[in-house]
Backbone as CSV, one residue per row, in Angstrom:
resi,resn,N_x,N_y,N_z,CA_x,CA_y,CA_z,C_x,C_y,C_z
1,MET,-38.271,5.669,-39.645,-37.058,6.411,-40.016,-36.928,7.659,-39.150
2,LYS,-35.744,7.878,-38.573,-35.527,9.053,-37.738,-35.653,10.329,-38.564
3,ALA,-36.358,11.307,-38.013,-36.517,12.580,-38.700,-35.215,13.369,-38.661
4,VAL,-34.940,14.076,-39.744,-33.716,14.863,-39.904,-34.043,16.338,-39.721
5,LEU,-33.237,17.027,-38.919,-33.429,18.449,-38.656,-32.335,19.249,-39.361
6,GLU,-32.751,20.077,-40.309,-31.834,20.883,-41.117,-32.059,22.355,-40.770
7,VAL,-31.012,23.036,-40.330,-31.161,24.407,-39.837,-30.425,25.384,-40.750
8,CYS,-31.121,26.451,-41.146,-30.518,27.513,-41.951,-29.835,28.512,-41.020
9,VAL,-28.611,28.874,-41.343,-27.841,29.805,-40.512,-27.129,30.814,-41.404
10,ASP,-26.882,32.015,-40.844,-26.173,33.026,-41.631,-24.975,33.625,-40.912
11,THR,-24.579,33.021,-39.785,-23.342,33.414,-39.113,-22.649,32.160,-38.594
12,VAL,-21.360,32.283,-38.365,-20.603,31.155,-37.819,-21.102,30.805,-36.425
13,ASP,-21.353,31.813,-35.599,-21.848,31.552,-34.248,-23.178,30.804,-34.279
14,SER,-24.058,31.186,-35.207,-25.341,30.496,-35.320,-25.159,29.045,-35.746
15,ALA,-24.171,28.788,-36.587,-23.888,27.407,-36.991,-23.475,26.570,-35.788
16,PHE,-22.599,27.122,-34.948,-22.183,26.407,-33.739,-23.374,26.151,-32.820
17,GLU,-24.209,27.174,-32.646,-25.368,27.042,-31.764,-26.363,26.021,-32.309
18,ALA,-26.558,26.010,-33.618,-27.485,25.054,-34.219,-27.025,23.623,-33.989
19,GLN,-25.724,23.376,-34.140,-25.218,22.033,-33.883,-25.436,21.639,-32.426
20,ARG,-25.142,22.551,-31.512,-25.307,22.239,-30.089,-26.766,21.965,-29.732
21,ALA,-27.683,22.612,-30.442,-29.105,22.451,-30.141,-29.709,21.204,-30.772
22,GLY,-28.956,20.519,-31.649,-29.453,19.265,-32.194,-29.633,19.186,-33.688
23,ALA,-29.093,20.157,-34.435,-29.206,20.109,-35.893,-28.438,18.919,-36.459
24,ASP,-29.023,18.277,-37.458,-28.348,17.195,-38.175,-27.572,17.712,-39.380
25,ARG,-28.082,18.790,-39.983,-27.472,19.360,-41.178,-27.625,20.878,-41.129
26,LEU,-26.796,21.565,-41.906,-26.847,23.021,-41.972,-27.069,23.486,-43.405
27,VAL,-27.771,24.603,-43.535,-27.880,25.317,-44.806,-27.298,26.704,-44.584
28,LEU,-26.246,27.041,-45.306,-25.589,28.333,-45.134,-26.202,29.374,-46.064
29,CYS,-26.517,30.535,-45.499,-27.140,31.626,-46.236,-26.530,32.939,-45.767
30,SER,-26.918,34.000,-46.422,-26.637,35.352,-45.945,-27.972,36.063,-45.790
31,GLY,-28.105,36.924,-44.781,-29.316,37.732,-44.641,-30.593,36.943,-44.474
32,LEU,-30.601,36.004,-43.551,-31.780,35.152,-43.371,-33.039,35.933,-43.031
33,VAL,-32.896,36.999,-42.261,-34.071,37.735,-41.814,-34.839,38.336,-42.994
34,LEU,-34.174,38.479,-44.142,-34.822,38.986,-45.351,-35.090,37.881,-46.369
35,GLY,-34.936,36.633,-45.951,-35.246,35.524,-46.839,-34.050,34.751,-47.342
36,GLY,-32.847,35.347,-47.244,-31.641,34.612,-47.592,-31.112,34.882,-48.987
37,THR,-29.785,34.997,-49.074,-29.083,35.082,-50.352,-27.816,34.233,-50.247
38,THR,-27.041,34.214,-51.314,-25.814,33.419,-51.355,-24.820,33.899,-50.295
39,PRO,-24.249,32.986,-49.511,-23.281,33.377,-48.487,-21.877,33.551,-49.053
40,ASN,-21.019,34.116,-48.236,-19.605,34.288,-48.564,-18.883,32.943,-48.495
41,ILE,-17.955,32.714,-49.403,-17.218,31.449,-49.412,-16.410,31.265,-48.132
42,ASN,-15.933,32.346,-47.526,-15.156,32.218,-46.291,-16.026,31.805,-45.109
43,PHE,-17.280,32.187,-45.127,-18.241,31.686,-44.143,-18.339,30.167,-44.267
44,TYR,-18.452,29.693,-45.503,-18.504,28.243,-45.729,-17.256,27.557,-45.177
45,TYR,-16.082,28.084,-45.506,-14.839,27.441,-45.052,-14.734,27.428,-43.526
46,GLU,-15.141,28.509,-42.889,-15.051,28.571,-41.426,-15.939,27.504,-40.776
47,VAL,-17.144,27.338,-41.312,-18.046,26.314,-40.765,-17.524,24.921,-41.095
48,ARG,-17.095,24.709,-42.311,-16.590,23.396,-42.731,-15.370,22.983,-41.908
49,ASN,-14.524,23.935,-41.585,-13.295,23.618,-40.860,-13.520,23.308,-39.386
50,HIS,-14.681,23.707,-38.846,-14.896,23.545,-37.413,-16.056,22.622,-37.044
51,LEU,-16.928,22.331,-37.981,-18.083,21.491,-37.670,-18.134,20.289,-38.604
52,ASP,-18.524,19.172,-38.054,-18.606,17.936,-38.834,-20.067,17.602,-39.121
53,LEU,-20.723,18.485,-39.867,-22.108,18.272,-40.270,-22.209,18.443,-41.784
54,PRO,-23.137,17.743,-42.436,-23.368,17.992,-43.859,-23.787,19.446,-44.082
55,ILE,-23.258,20.054,-45.123,-23.502,21.473,-45.381,-24.083,21.662,-46.776
56,SER,-25.260,22.300,-46.817,-25.826,22.795,-48.064,-25.620,24.302,-48.116
57,VAL,-25.614,24.844,-49.316,-25.417,26.282,-49.499,-26.547,26.830,-50.359
58,LEU,-27.154,27.920,-49.902,-28.148,28.605,-50.717,-27.452,29.409,-51.805
59,VAL,-27.905,29.267,-53.041,-27.417,30.120,-54.129,-28.602,30.918,-54.652
60,LYS,-28.637,32.179,-54.280,-29.720,33.102,-54.662,-29.113,34.500,-54.718
61,PRO,-29.168,35.166,-55.860,-28.399,36.404,-56.028,-29.008,37.647,-55.398
62,HIS,-30.300,37.603,-55.036,-30.922,38.794,-54.453,-32.086,38.384,-53.559
63,PHE,-32.504,39.321,-52.704,-33.676,39.088,-51.868,-34.940,39.107,-52.728
64,GLY,-36.007,38.530,-52.192,-37.296,38.637,-52.871,-37.548,37.512,-53.848
65,ASP,-38.009,37.866,-55.046,-38.492,36.864,-55.994,-37.354,36.019,-56.568
66,HIS,-37.736,35.112,-57.461,-36.778,34.125,-57.970,-36.495,34.288,-59.462
67,CYS,-36.820,35.457,-60.020,-36.328,35.799,-61.357,-34.893,36.303,-61.216
68,CYS,-34.119,36.159,-62.258,-32.765,36.715,-62.191,-32.351,37.246,-63.558
69,SER,-31.529,38.273,-63.524,-31.038,38.899,-64.747,-29.933,38.044,-65.353
70,PRO,-29.542,38.321,-66.601,-28.413,37.584,-67.186,-27.144,37.691,-66.354
71,ALA,-26.862,38.877,-65.818,-25.658,39.038,-64.994,-25.765,38.219,-63.711
72,GLU,-26.952,38.205,-63.100,-27.144,37.414,-61.880,-27.015,35.921,-62.163
73,PHE,-27.471,35.501,-63.330,-27.341,34.091,-63.694,-25.873,33.695,-63.815
74,GLU,-25.067,34.568,-64.375,-23.627,34.285,-64.450,-23.028,34.168,-63.051
75,MET,-23.477,35.018,-62.140,-23.025,34.923,-60.750,-23.415,33.579,-60.142
76,MET,-24.647,33.140,-60.397,-25.111,31.865,-59.853,-24.256,30.711,-60.368
77,LYS,-23.923,30.747,-61.645,-23.068,29.687,-62.197,-21.702,29.686,-61.527
78,ASP,-21.142,30.870,-61.354,-19.833,30.957,-60.699,-19.904,30.466,-59.258
79,ASP,-20.981,30.825,-58.559,-21.125,30.416,-57.158,-21.267,28.902,-57.030
80,ILE,-22.037,28.293,-57.910,-22.205,26.840,-57.850,-20.876,26.142,-58.103
81,ALA,-20.125,26.601,-59.083,-18.808,26.009,-59.334,-17.878,26.213,-58.144
82,LEU,-17.961,27.386,-57.523,-17.107,27.701,-56.374,-17.394,26.773,-55.197
83,PHE,-18.670,26.613,-54.843,-19.016,25.766,-53.700,-18.849,24.280,-54.031
84,ARG,-19.050,23.935,-55.281,-18.770,22.552,-55.708,-17.303,22.217,-55.469
85,ASP,-16.425,23.079,-55.930,-14.990,22.830,-55.781,-14.543,22.895,-54.320
86,ALA,-15.300,23.621,-53.491,-14.965,23.731,-52.071,-15.451,22.526,-51.268
87,GLY,-16.261,21.670,-51.899,-16.692,20.452,-51.223,-18.042,20.510,-50.558
88,ALA,-18.888,21.474,-50.920,-20.230,21.531,-50.344,-20.990,20.250,-50.668
89,ASP,-21.809,19.811,-49.729,-22.584,18.588,-49.934,-23.755,18.802,-50.880
90,ALA,-24.304,20.007,-50.886,-25.462,20.282,-51.741,-25.594,21.784,-51.940
91,VAL,-26.324,22.149,-52.986,-26.700,23.536,-53.236,-28.213,23.602,-53.336
92,GLN,-28.804,24.601,-52.691,-30.235,24.854,-52.806,-30.424,26.107,-53.638
93,THR,-31.204,25.996,-54.704,-31.363,27.123,-55.612,-32.646,26.958,-56.406
94,GLY,-32.955,27.931,-57.227,-34.124,27.851,-58.090,-34.310,29.144,-58.850
95,ILE,-34.768,29.031,-60.091,-35.039,30.205,-60.927,-36.419,30.030,-61.544
96,LEU,-37.201,31.110,-61.542,-38.505,31.111,-62.194,-38.494,32.063,-63.381
97,THR,-39.321,31.761,-64.366,-39.557,32.691,-65.459,-40.514,33.773,-64.965
98,PRO,-40.613,34.906,-65.669,-41.518,35.968,-65.216,-42.976,35.534,-65.090
99,ASP,-43.387,34.491,-65.827,-44.775,34.040,-65.722,-44.965,32.938,-64.682
100,GLY,-43.942,32.677,-63.856,-44.113,31.784,-62.720,-43.811,30.323,-62.960
101,ALA,-43.222,29.985,-64.093,-42.838,28.595,-64.360,-41.377,28.380,-63.976
102,LEU,-40.998,27.120,-63.795,-39.584,26.823,-63.588,-38.800,27.232,-64.832
103,ASP,-37.672,27.898,-64.624,-36.811,28.287,-65.743,-35.918,27.088,-66.077
104,VAL,-36.474,26.183,-66.849,-35.832,24.895,-67.094,-34.490,25.055,-67.800
105,LEU,-34.432,25.907,-68.797,-33.201,26.030,-69.581,-32.030,26.479,-68.718
106,ARG,-32.263,27.478,-67.902,-31.153,27.982,-67.089,-30.824,27.039,-65.930
107,MET,-31.841,26.426,-65.345,-31.546,25.498,-64.251,-30.866,24.232,-64.757
108,ASP,-31.146,23.844,-65.989,-30.401,22.722,-66.579,-28.904,23.023,-66.597
109,GLU,-28.546,24.260,-66.917,-27.129,24.640,-66.917,-26.522,24.525,-65.521
110,LEU,-27.294,24.927,-64.513,-26.794,24.847,-63.137,-26.584,23.404,-62.705
111,ILE,-27.494,22.529,-63.095,-27.376,21.115,-62.730,-26.137,20.501,-63.370
112,VAL,-25.868,20.852,-64.616,-24.663,20.351,-65.282,-23.418,20.841,-64.551
113,LEU,-23.418,22.095,-64.145,-22.266,22.655,-63.431,-22.032,21.970,-62.086
114,ALA,-23.104,21.548,-61.445,-22.977,20.943,-60.112,-22.237,19.616,-60.144
115,GLN,-22.267,18.935,-61.287,-21.616,17.629,-61.430,-22.160,16.650,-60.384
116,GLU,-21.313,16.139,-59.499,-21.761,15.144,-58.524,-22.402,15.769,-57.288
117,MET,-22.311,17.062,-57.139,-22.906,17.723,-55.972,-24.428,17.697,-56.082
118,LYS,-25.096,17.395,-54.983,-26.555,17.314,-54.974,-27.161,18.686,-55.226
119,MET,-28.161,18.734,-56.093,-28.888,19.971,-56.369,-30.291,19.870,-55.782
120,VAL,-30.666,20.873,-55.019,-31.957,20.911,-54.341,-32.744,22.114,-54.856
121,LEU,-33.970,21.873,-55.288,-34.843,22.969,-55.709,-35.383,23.654,-54.456
122,GLY,-35.042,24.933,-54.290,-35.387,25.649,-53.070,-36.782,26.247,-53.100
123,ARG,-36.947,27.329,-52.329,-38.283,27.869,-52.119,-38.868,28.553,-53.349
124,ALA,-38.126,28.636,-54.433,-38.729,29.074,-55.694,-39.943,28.212,-56.018
125,PHE,-39.881,26.949,-55.615,-41.003,26.037,-55.865,-42.286,26.562,-55.235
126,ASP,-42.192,27.146,-54.060,-43.392,27.627,-53.374,-43.963,28.885,-54.007
127,GLU,-43.223,29.512,-54.910,-43.703,30.704,-55.603,-44.133,30.401,-57.041
128,CYS,-43.997,29.157,-57.477,-44.296,28.841,-58.881,-45.776,28.512,-59.060
129,ARG,-46.228,28.598,-60.300,-47.584,28.150,-60.613,-47.548,26.663,-60.961
130,GLU,-48.681,25.997,-60.872,-48.796,24.571,-61.196,-47.737,23.749,-60.458
131,PRO,-47.793,23.712,-59.127,-46.705,23.074,-58.369,-46.511,21.590,-58.657
132,GLU,-47.583,20.855,-58.861,-47.402,19.413,-59.078,-46.785,19.134,-60.448
133,GLU,-47.127,19.953,-61.426,-46.471,19.835,-62.733,-44.995,20.225,-62.620
134,ALA,-44.716,21.291,-61.862,-43.330,21.724,-61.658,-42.526,20.657,-60.926
135,PHE,-43.165,19.971,-59.992,-42.488,18.913,-59.244,-42.052,17.784,-60.178
136,GLN,-42.934,17.370,-61.067,-42.581,16.317,-62.016,-41.442,16.772,-62.929
137,ARG,-41.485,18.028,-63.339,-40.430,18.555,-64.197,-39.096,18.579,-63.449
138,ALA,-39.125,18.968,-62.181,-37.888,19.021,-61.392,-37.264,17.639,-61.260
139,LYS,-38.077,16.621,-61.067,-37.553,15.250,-60.992,-36.906,14.854,-62.306
140,MET,-37.554,15.183,-63.415,-37.009,14.837,-64.729,-35.692,15.562,-64.991
141,MET,-35.562,16.767,-64.454,-34.344,17.546,-64.665,-33.158,16.973,-63.905
142,GLY,-33.435,16.262,-62.829,-32.349,15.672,-62.056,-32.111,16.291,-60.696
143,PHE,-33.037,17.130,-60.227,-32.913,17.639,-58.864,-33.008,16.473,-57.884
144,GLY,-32.110,16.468,-56.898,-32.115,15.398,-55.910,-32.930,15.701,-54.682
145,GLY,-33.389,16.944,-54.561,-34.154,17.325,-53.382,-35.036,18.520,-53.663
146,LEU,-35.966,18.749,-52.747,-36.908,19.864,-52.837,-37.140,20.398,-51.433
147,VAL,-37.210,21.722,-51.308,-37.588,22.362,-50.045,-38.921,23.059,-50.266
148,THR,-39.915,22.766,-49.432,-41.238,23.339,-49.650,-42.043,23.435,-48.363
149,SER,-42.899,24.429,-48.332,-43.892,24.545,-47.269,-45.279,24.228,-47.814
150,GLY,-45.323,23.567,-48.966,-46.610,23.252,-49.571,-47.308,24.469,-50.129
151,GLN,-46.528,25.465,-50.547,-47.014,26.727,-51.102,-47.876,27.513,-50.115
152,CYS,-47.644,27.303,-48.834,-48.284,28.087,-47.777,-47.200,28.696,-46.893
153,ARG,-47.563,29.732,-46.163,-46.579,30.328,-45.253,-46.184,29.334,-44.171
154,ARG,-47.176,28.609,-43.651,-46.932,27.616,-42.613,-47.047,26.229,-43.224
155,SER,-46.069,25.393,-42.988,-46.069,24.059,-43.594,-47.260,23.222,-43.151
156,TYR,-47.744,23.450,-41.937,-48.907,22.678,-41.481,-50.110,22.957,-42.374
157,ASP,-50.238,24.193,-42.843,-51.346,24.540,-43.731,-51.147,23.967,-45.133
158,GLY,-49.895,23.668,-45.477,-49.609,23.097,-46.797,-49.458,21.594,-46.783
159,ARG,-49.899,20.945,-45.721,-49.629,19.510,-45.538,-50.268,18.627,-46.603
160,SER,-51.401,19.033,-47.156,-52.045,18.191,-48.180,-51.181,18.094,-49.430
161,LEU,-50.676,19.243,-49.905,-49.797,19.223,-51.078,-48.509,18.476,-50.761
162,ILE,-47.933,18.718,-49.591,-46.689,18.032,-49.220,-46.890,16.524,-49.201
163,ALA,-48.010,16.068,-48.666,-48.292,14.628,-48.630,-48.368,14.056,-50.039
164,ARG,-48.997,14.791,-50.961,-49.092,14.300,-52.343,-47.715,14.244,-53.000
165,LEU,-46.903,15.254,-52.748,-45.556,15.255,-53.321,-44.745,14.075,-52.801
166,LEU,-44.843,13.803,-51.514,-44.086,12.692,-50.931,-44.526,11.352,-51.498
167,LEU,-45.798,11.212,-51.787,-46.287,9.957,-52.366,-45.710,9.718,-53.755
168,ASN,-45.318,10.796,-54.427,-44.797,10.685,-55.797,-43.336,11.105,-55.896
169,ALA,-42.611,11.019,-54.784,-41.245,11.541,-54.752,-40.272,10.732,-55.602
170,ASP,-40.485,9.437,-55.725,-39.607,8.585,-56.548,-38.131,8.762,-56.196
171,GLY,-37.847,8.827,-54.903,-36.461,8.940,-54.471,-35.975,10.351,-54.223
172,MET,-36.726,11.353,-54.653,-36.334,12.737,-54.372,-36.596,13.046,-52.896
173,GLU,-35.605,13.625,-52.213,-35.788,14.007,-50.813,-36.578,15.313,-50.740
174,ILE,-37.610,15.318,-49.914,-38.424,16.517,-49.732,-38.246,17.018,-48.310
175,ALA,-37.717,18.230,-48.182,-37.527,18.859,-46.877,-38.678,19.821,-46.624
176,VAL,-39.306,19.672,-45.485,-40.446,20.507,-45.115,-39.938,21.793,-44.472
177,ALA,-40.352,22.931,-45.010,-39.960,24.230,-44.463,-41.223,25.028,-44.141
178,GLY,-41.043,26.155,-43.449,-42.183,27.046,-43.279,-42.831,27.047,-41.919
179,GLU,-42.144,27.583,-40.916,-42.723,27.878,-39.609,-43.372,26.666,-38.943
180,MET,-42.699,25.552,-38.955,-43.176,24.366,-38.245,-42.982,24.553,-36.744
181,GLU,-44.046,24.329,-35.976,-43.974,24.417,-34.517,-43.830,23.018,-33.924
182,PRO,-43.081,22.893,-32.819,-42.876,21.562,-32.225,-44.171,20.821,-31.914
183,HIS,-45.191,21.543,-31.426,-46.435,20.859,-31.057,-47.215,20.360,-32.278
184,GLU,-46.858,20.825,-33.469,-47.533,20.379,-34.689,-46.861,19.166,-35.314
185,PHE,-45.650,18.862,-34.870,-44.828,17.886,-35.577,-45.478,16.513,-35.676
186,ALA,-45.951,15.962,-34.562,-46.464,14.589,-34.562,-47.644,14.445,-35.518
187,ALA,-48.594,15.378,-35.444,-49.759,15.307,-36.327,-49.356,15.501,-37.780
188,PHE,-48.415,16.415,-38.012,-47.957,16.660,-39.380,-47.308,15.410,-39.959
189,ARG,-46.475,14.759,-39.184,-45.777,13.580,-39.705,-46.741,12.423,-39.941
190,ARG,-47.777,12.309,-39.117,-48.768,11.250,-39.348,-49.457,11.440,-40.696
191,VAL,-49.713,12.687,-41.054,-50.411,12.978,-42.309,-49.493,12.821,-43.512
192,THR,-48.239,13.251,-43.380,-47.354,13.344,-44.543,-46.273,12.271,-44.613
193,ALA,-45.882,11.719,-43.463,-44.740,10.790,-43.372,-43.429,11.462,-43.778
194,ALA,-43.364,12.792,-43.687,-42.133,13.511,-44.028,-41.036,13.201,-43.022
195,SER,-39.802,13.125,-43.510,-38.687,12.761,-42.629,-37.605,13.828,-42.532
196,VAL,-37.697,14.916,-43.316,-36.694,15.982,-43.271,-37.411,17.311,-43.036
197,TYR,-36.912,18.084,-42.077,-37.548,19.342,-41.684,-36.500,20.447,-41.648
198,GLN,-36.816,21.559,-42.308,-35.865,22.666,-42.417,-36.472,23.944,-41.849
199,GLY,-35.636,24.733,-41.173,-36.093,26.023,-40.673,-34.926,26.865,-40.218
200,ASN,-35.225,28.120,-39.825,-34.147,28.972,-39.321,-34.289,29.293,-37.836
201,TRP,-35.494,29.353,-37.302,-35.712,29.533,-35.867,-34.839,30.650,-35.299
202,LEU,-35.154,31.882,-35.719,-34.379,33.052,-35.314,-35.008,33.771,-34.121
203,LYS,-34.195,34.530,-33.441,-34.686,35.415,-32.380,-33.906,36.721,-32.439
204,LYS,-34.535,37.785,-31.936,-33.867,39.078,-31.845,-33.008,39.126,-30.592
205,ALA,-31.879,39.784,-30.701,-31.024,40.010,-29.538,-30.454,41.424,-29.623
206,ASP,-30.089,41.956,-28.484,-29.504,43.292,-28.446,-28.042,43.219,-28.869
207,SER,-27.616,44.177,-29.659,-26.224,44.232,-30.098,-25.289,44.408,-28.899
208,PRO,-24.094,43.810,-28.957,-23.115,44.024,-27.882,-22.473,45.411,-27.925
209,MET,-22.795,46.181,-28.950,-22.214,47.519,-29.089,-22.601,48.401,-27.900
210,GLN,-21.614,48.936,-27.204,-21.882,49.781,-26.040,-21.951,51.264,-26.407
211,TYR,-21.034,51.701,-27.243,-21.094,53.089,-27.705,-22.118,53.171,-28.833
212,ARG,-23.146,53.985,-28.625,-24.214,54.083,-29.617,-24.441,55.548,-29.975
213,LYS,-24.103,55.889,-31.174,-24.204,57.272,-31.634,-25.677,57.683,-31.709
214,LYS,-25.984,58.843,-31.189,-27.382,59.270,-31.147,-27.934,59.503,-32.546
215,ARG,-27.138,60.111,-33.408,-27.592,60.336,-34.786,-26.913,59.300,-35.668
216,ARG,-27.619,58.221,-35.915,-27.026,57.110,-36.665,-27.059,57.417,-38.160
217,LEU,-25.952,57.206,-38.809,-25.821,57.558,-40.220,-26.192,56.418,-41.148
218,LEU,-26.102,55.184,-40.671,-26.333,54.015,-41.528,-27.459,53.159,-40.965
219,GLU,-28.515,53.790,-40.529,-29.619,53.072,-39.895,-30.451,52.333,-40.929
220,PRO,-30.794,51.059,-40.682,-31.647,50.323,-41.610,-33.063,50.871,-41.610
221,ALA,-33.846,50.446,-42.585,-35.195,50.988,-42.757,-36.078,50.766,-41.533
222,ASP,-35.861,49.657,-40.821,-36.704,49.375,-39.656,-36.209,50.064,-38.387
223,GLY,-35.122,50.824,-38.485,-34.614,51.555,-37.337,-33.897,50.716,-36.304
224,GLN,-33.692,49.440,-36.581,-33.116,48.531,-35.584,-31.608,48.388,-35.799
225,ASN,-30.920,49.485,-35.642,-29.487,49.501,-35.904,-28.704,48.666,-34.900
226,TYR,-29.252,48.526,-33.701,-28.551,47.788,-32.654,-29.301,46.517,-32.264
227,THR,-29.958,45.935,-33.230,-30.610,44.639,-33.058,-29.906,43.626,-33.944
228,VAL,-29.607,42.466,-33.403,-29.029,41.388,-34.202,-29.975,40.197,-34.161
229,TRP,-29.951,39.429,-35.233,-30.748,38.203,-35.307,-29.805,37.019,-35.161
230,GLN,-30.213,36.063,-34.343,-29.368,34.902,-34.119,-30.223,33.650,-33.960
231,THR,-29.587,32.513,-34.101,-30.282,31.238,-33.954,-30.859,31.104,-32.552
232,ASP,-32.119,30.693,-32.490,-32.795,30.477,-31.210,-32.612,29.013,-30.814
233,THR,-31.649,28.760,-29.959,-31.326,27.376,-29.596,-32.462,26.697,-28.852
234,GLN,-33.242,27.455,-28.092,-34.356,26.847,-27.367,-35.406,26.304,-28.331
235,LYS,-35.696,27.066,-29.383,-36.677,26.601,-30.366,-36.161,25.385,-31.133
236,ILE,-34.874,25.401,-31.486,-34.302,24.250,-32.190,-34.320,23.019,-31.295
237,ALA,-33.935,23.190,-30.037,-33.939,22.064,-29.104,-35.345,21.526,-28.891
238,ALA,-36.345,22.415,-28.859,-37.732,21.972,-28.706,-38.186,21.177,-29.922
239,MET,-37.777,21.627,-31.108,-38.115,20.891,-32.323,-37.419,19.536,-32.337
240,ARG,-36.156,19.519,-31.926,-35.408,18.260,-31.844,-36.085,17.285,-30.881
241,ALA,-36.535,17.783,-29.737,-37.198,16.930,-28.755,-38.507,16.380,-29.301
242,ALA,-39.262,17.219,-30.013,-40.517,16.753,-30.604,-40.260,15.676,-31.651
243,MET,-39.208,15.850,-32.436,-38.884,14.882,-33.479,-38.403,13.564,-32.888
244,ASP,-37.653,13.637,-31.796,-37.121,12.418,-31.185,-38.146,11.704,-30.316
245,GLY,-39.177,12.437,-29.883,-40.137,11.846,-28.961,-41.439,11.426,-29.583
246,GLU,-41.487,11.393,-30.923,-42.750,11.046,-31.590,-43.185,9.620,-31.253
C-alpha cells in the first residue's frame, strides 16, 4: 500500500508549498510553531477553494495541554459544527481529564456533532495515561483515526507502541507523527507497517518587512519579531522521495 503524506500547515502559502512538495493531504492549524490551535474558517475556505486535497482541521482551543474549560468546550462544539458545515473531510481533536484520561463524556458530544465527518483523536493521545486502554476506548467511541508518535517526541522511538496499536487497529487509521526523518522511514515502516505519516516540517525565514523599528513595541518573548515560520518544501520532498522509494 502506498504511504500517505499528511502535512500540517498554518498559512495559505504553506498549503500551496506543501502540495507542490508532494503532500497527499493537509491538516489546517493556527500557530504551528507553538503546537497548533484551531484555525480561522476563512483560512479553510481559501485553501479549499484553491487546492484539491483532502483537508482535516485541528480543533484545539489553546496552546499546551489538552484540558479545556467549559467555555472552551462550547467553542470546540461550535468549531466542529462550523467546519462540518463547511465541508471539511475530518477534524482532529482530543480532550483529557485533569488526571490524564480521555474525557469520554465531552468527546462523545463532539463525535455526535461531527455527524458524517471523520473524527480523529489527535495528539492528546500522546499525553494520556494508559495509552493502550485509551486506544481501545477511542475505537469504541467511534473515532475513525488516531495521530500519535507512540508517546515519544520522535516517532522512531515510539515505534514499539505504534506497531502494537496498528496490530489492533480494527479499521482505525493511525497516522504517525513526531519528527520522522526521511532516512528512518524504511526501517520504521518495516517494523510498524504504518501507511500514513503526518508532520509539519517547518523552517525559519526572514520577514519580508524592510522597515524595522529599533524599539519594537510588540516583540514576542523570543525576540524574533522579524522571523517567520514556513513550510520547508525540501524536507517534505525528501520525505516524499523516501516514501515513494521504499
